[in-house]
C-alpha positions in Angstrom: -9.4 54.2 -34.0 -8.2 53.4 -30.4 -6.2 50.2 -29.9 -7.6 48.6 -26.7 -5.3 45.5 -26.6 -4.1 42.5 -28.5 -6.6 39.8 -28.9 -4.1 37.4 -27.2 -4.1 39.6 -24.1 -7.5 38.1 -23.1 -7.5 34.4 -22.3 -10.3 32.2 -23.7 -13.3 31.9 -21.3 -12.2 34.9 -19.3 -12.8 38.6 -18.9 -10.7 41.7 -18.6 -11.5 45.3 -17.6 -10.2 48.4 -19.3 -10.2 52.2 -18.9 -10.8 53.7 -22.3 -11.8 57.0 -23.9 -15.3 55.6 -23.7 -15.0 55.2 -20.0 -14.7 51.8 -18.1 -15.4 48.9 -20.3 -14.8 45.1 -20.2 -14.2 42.3 -22.6 -15.3 38.7 -22.4 -13.6 36.1 -24.6 -15.5 32.9 -25.4 -13.4 30.6 -27.4 -12.1 33.0 -30.1 -15.1 35.5 -30.0 -14.8 38.7 -28.0 -17.8 40.6 -26.5 -17.3 44.2 -25.3 -19.6 46.0 -22.9 -19.7 49.2 -20.8 -18.7 48.4 -17.3 -22.0 49.6 -15.8 -24.8 47.6 -14.3 -28.2 48.7 -15.7 -29.6 48.3 -12.1 -27.6 51.0 -10.2 -25.1 52.3 -12.7 -22.1 50.9 -10.8 -19.1 48.9 -12.1 -19.9 45.2 -12.3 -16.8 43.8 -10.6 -15.3 43.9 -7.1 -12.1 42.1 -8.1 -10.2 43.4 -11.1 -11.0 41.5 -14.3 -13.6 39.3 -12.6 -16.8 39.8 -14.6 -18.0 36.1 -15.0 -19.8 33.8 -12.6 -18.1 30.7 -11.2 -19.2 28.6 -14.3 -17.8 31.3 -16.7 -21.0 31.0 -18.6 -22.6 34.3 -17.5 -21.5 37.9 -16.7 -22.4 38.6 -13.1 -22.7 41.9 -11.2 -20.8 41.6 -7.9 -23.2 43.9 -5.9 -26.7 42.2 -6.3 -25.8 39.1 -8.4 -27.6 40.1 -11.6 -26.6 37.8 -14.4 -26.3 38.6 -18.1 -25.9 36.5 -21.2 -22.4 36.9 -22.6 -23.5 37.0 -26.3 -26.2 39.7 -25.9 -25.7 41.4 -22.5 -29.3 40.7 -21.6 -30.0 40.4 -17.9 -31.7 37.0 -17.2 -31.6 37.1 -13.4 -31.6 39.8 -10.8 -33.0 43.2 -10.1 -32.5 44.4 -13.7 -34.0 41.4 -15.5 -35.0 42.3 -19.0 -32.6 45.1 -19.3 -29.2 44.8 -20.9 -25.5 45.9 -20.8 -24.5 48.5 -23.3 -22.4 46.8 -26.1 -19.3 48.6 -27.3 -18.6 48.4 -31.1 -15.2 47.3 -32.1 -13.2 45.6 -34.8 -10.1 43.4 -35.0 -7.4 44.9 -37.1 -4.8 43.1 -39.3 -2.4 42.9 -36.2 -5.1 41.0 -34.2 -5.7 44.0 -32.0 -9.1 45.0 -30.6 -9.9 48.6 -31.9 -12.6 51.0 -30.7 -14.2 53.6 -32.9 -13.8 56.9 -31.0 -15.6 60.0 -32.0 -16.1 63.3 -30.1 -19.7 62.1 -29.5 -18.6 58.8 -27.9 -15.7 60.1 -25.8 -16.1 60.4 -22.1 -14.9 63.7 -20.4 -12.0 63.0 -18.1 
C-alpha cells in the first residue's frame, strides 16, 4: 500500500495532482467522495492541467483538459465533449484506510519506471 495523502488534504469540490509510483495522477473530491484518475488525456496523452491542481472547469462540475478543452464526467471519467468524446480517463483504484488516508495498491506490474 502506498499512502497518497490524507482525505482532508483535498478540499470538497476541488482537485489535486500527485506524483506517485503509478506516475502522475489526480484526485477530485465531490462532497465526501474521491475519484482518482491517471493524469493523462486520452486525446494526446498529455497532462490535463496547465496550472497545478486545476483539473476542473469553472463550474467545478466537470474535469477539463487545459489543451483542447475536452470535458469528462467526474464520476466515470467519460469524455462528453471534445476531441476524445466517448473515450475515458483511466481510473486509479484506491481505498481509504482507518486513518482517513487515501491508499494506492502498488504492485510491480502497476509501478512506473522512474
